[in-house]
C-alpha positions as CSV (number, residue, x, y, z in Angstrom):
1,M,26.4,-5.2,66.2
2,R,28.9,-2.0,66.0
3,L,32.3,-2.5,65.2
4,G,33.7,0.6,66.9
5,I,35.4,1.8,63.6
6,T,35.2,5.4,63.2
7,P,35.9,6.6,59.4
8,Q,38.5,9.1,59.5
9,I,37.7,12.3,57.9
10,S,40.8,14.5,57.4
11,K,40.5,18.2,57.5
12,A,43.0,20.6,56.9
13,N,42.8,24.7,57.4
14,C,42.8,26.8,54.5
15,E,46.1,28.7,53.8
16,V,44.4,31.9,53.4
17,C,41.8,32.4,56.4
18,E,43.1,29.2,58.2
19,E,39.8,28.1,58.8
20,V,39.0,24.3,58.4
21,I,37.8,23.8,55.0
22,T,34.1,22.5,55.2
23,Q,32.9,22.7,51.8
24,P,36.0,21.0,50.0
25,V,35.5,22.1,46.3
26,C,38.8,23.0,45.2
27,P,39.9,26.3,43.2
28,A,40.3,24.2,39.8
29,C,36.7,22.8,40.0
30,L,35.3,26.2,40.7
31,E,37.3,27.8,37.8
32,R,35.8,25.4,35.2
33,E,32.3,26.3,36.8
34,M,32.9,30.1,36.7
35,I,34.1,29.8,33.2
36,E,31.2,27.9,32.1
37,W,28.7,30.1,33.8
38,L,30.6,33.1,32.0
39,V,30.5,31.4,28.7
40,Q,26.9,30.6,28.9
41,K,25.9,34.1,29.7
42,E,23.7,35.5,27.0
43,K,25.2,39.0,27.1
44,D,27.9,39.8,24.5
45,E,29.9,41.4,26.8
46,D,33.8,41.2,27.0
47,K,34.8,38.6,29.3
48,A,38.3,37.8,28.6
49,G,39.6,40.1,31.4
50,L,37.7,38.0,33.7
51,I,38.2,34.8,32.5
52,D,41.9,35.5,32.6
53,F,41.7,36.9,36.2
54,I,39.9,33.6,37.3
55,K,42.8,31.3,35.7
56,K,45.5,33.5,37.2
57,T,43.9,33.5,40.6
58,T,43.4,29.7,40.4
59,I,47.1,29.4,39.7
60,S,48.3,31.8,42.3
61,L,46.1,30.3,45.4
62,R,47.4,26.5,44.6
63,G,49.7,26.9,47.7
64,H,52.9,25.2,48.7
65,G,52.9,22.6,51.3
66,Y,51.0,19.3,52.4
67,A,47.3,19.4,52.0
68,Q,45.0,16.7,53.9
69,T,41.7,18.0,52.4
70,K,40.5,16.6,49.2
71,C,38.1,18.0,46.6
72,V,34.8,16.2,46.6
73,I,34.4,16.7,42.9
74,C,38.0,15.9,41.5
75,G,39.5,14.2,44.4
76,K,42.8,16.5,44.4
77,N,44.4,17.9,47.3
78,M,43.4,21.6,48.1
79,R,44.9,24.0,50.5
80,V,42.3,27.0,49.9
81,C,38.7,27.0,50.8
82,A,35.9,27.8,48.5
83,H,35.0,30.7,50.6
84,C,38.6,32.4,50.1
85,Y,38.8,31.8,46.2
86,C,35.2,32.8,45.5
87,K,35.8,36.0,47.8
88,E,38.9,36.8,45.7
89,I,36.9,36.6,42.3
90,L,34.1,38.6,43.8
91,D,36.3,41.6,44.8
92,Y,37.8,41.5,41.3
93,I,34.2,41.4,40.0
94,N,33.0,44.5,42.2
95,K,35.7,46.6,40.8
96,E,35.7,45.7,36.9
97,Y,32.4,43.8,36.7
98,P,30.1,45.5,39.0
99,E,27.1,44.4,37.0
100,L,28.0,40.7,37.3
101,E,28.0,40.7,41.2
102,E,24.3,39.8,42.2
103,E,24.4,36.8,39.4
104,F,27.8,35.9,40.9
105,I,27.1,35.5,44.3
106,T,23.8,33.5,43.4
107,H,25.9,30.7,41.7
108,F,29.0,31.1,43.7
109,D,28.1,31.9,47.5
110,F,30.4,30.3,50.0
111,N,29.4,32.6,52.7
112,I,31.3,35.2,50.9
113,H,29.9,37.9,53.2
114,F,31.2,36.2,56.1
115,K,34.3,37.2,57.5
116,P,36.5,34.5,59.3
117,R,38.1,35.2,62.3
118,M,42.0,36.2,61.7
119,I,44.3,35.0,64.4
């Protein structure tokens, strides 16, 4: 017997691209994964600048306002989609660390090459 109860899944739009957040992984969780990836890399290259940029980007994209979407990893409210966050980091990598681009996309491809429609 079906009770007719429909689970309520709240979805919010990203504050950057205004698209519905469909892959709810927050910038803070992505930041932890990105830093872990950089620390584990075998090459002894200077990563401090990139790690600093990642942390500053996370802080700047926290947003101000009510968010309905919760991160599937940590459960905290989020306002910026994984696509926009990763795109911001990739743009910096392309300028400052182009040798990391392909590997970054392999690990953090949230449709980075897709351009959301802007209203």
